[in-house]
N, C-alpha and C positions, 0 to 999 in steps of 0.2 A: 977646410971651409969655415968661414966665419959666420956667427949668428947676427953680426951687425949689418944693417941695411943702410945704403946711402943713395940719395937722389939729389942731384943739383947742389952739392955741398952741404946738404942737411943729412945728418946721420941719426938713424933710430938706434938708440943705445939699449933700450929695454922695452918690452911690452908684456902686458898681461890681459887676460880676458875672463869675464864671468858671464853668467846668463844675461845680465843687465847692461854691463859696461865693458868698453875697451879702453885701456889706459896705455899710453906710450910716452916715453921720455926721448926728447930730441935734442940735438946739439948742432948748431950752425958753425961749420969749420971757420969761416972767415971772421965772423964777429965774436965767436966764442959764446954766444947766447945759448941758454938752456931753457927748455919749457916742457911742460907736460900737456898732452892733449887727452881729454876724456870725451868719449863718445857714448851717448845713451843709445843702445842698440835698438830699442823699441821706437823712439821718436826720431832718431837720426841727429839730434841736437848735439853740438860739440862745444866744449869749453877749452880755452887755452889758458894755462896758468904758468906765468914766468917763474923761473927758479934761479937760484944762485948756486955756484959750485958747492958751497958748504951745506946746502940743504936739498939738492936736486933729488937724491934718493928718497928722502923723507917726503917730498912733494909727490914723487911717483907712488910711494906706498900709501900715502894718506892725502890724496888730492883735495878732498872736501874740507880738510882742515885749513887749506890755503885759498879756498874759493871765497872771493868777496861776497858778502851778503848785502842785498839792496833792500830798501824799504818795501818794494813790491813783493819780495820773498816773505816778509813778515805778514803782509796783508793776505797773501794766498794761504798761509799757514793758519791764520785765525779763523 
């Protein structure tokens, strides 16, 4: 039995969970695209971060290093 899950041509390659976040790495069979989805367990908000084959595992392990930061984020932190 495989740990890989597939739905409609999208394969979940890896996932991990903490008290605050769920992180999963996905691959689309037809297009070959890779992305990481991060879900905040408390708010339910999700973020999708596109990845390349050369850095997909790094994006999965450190998604916030690849998350774009907007001006709004700086205003909220101030």
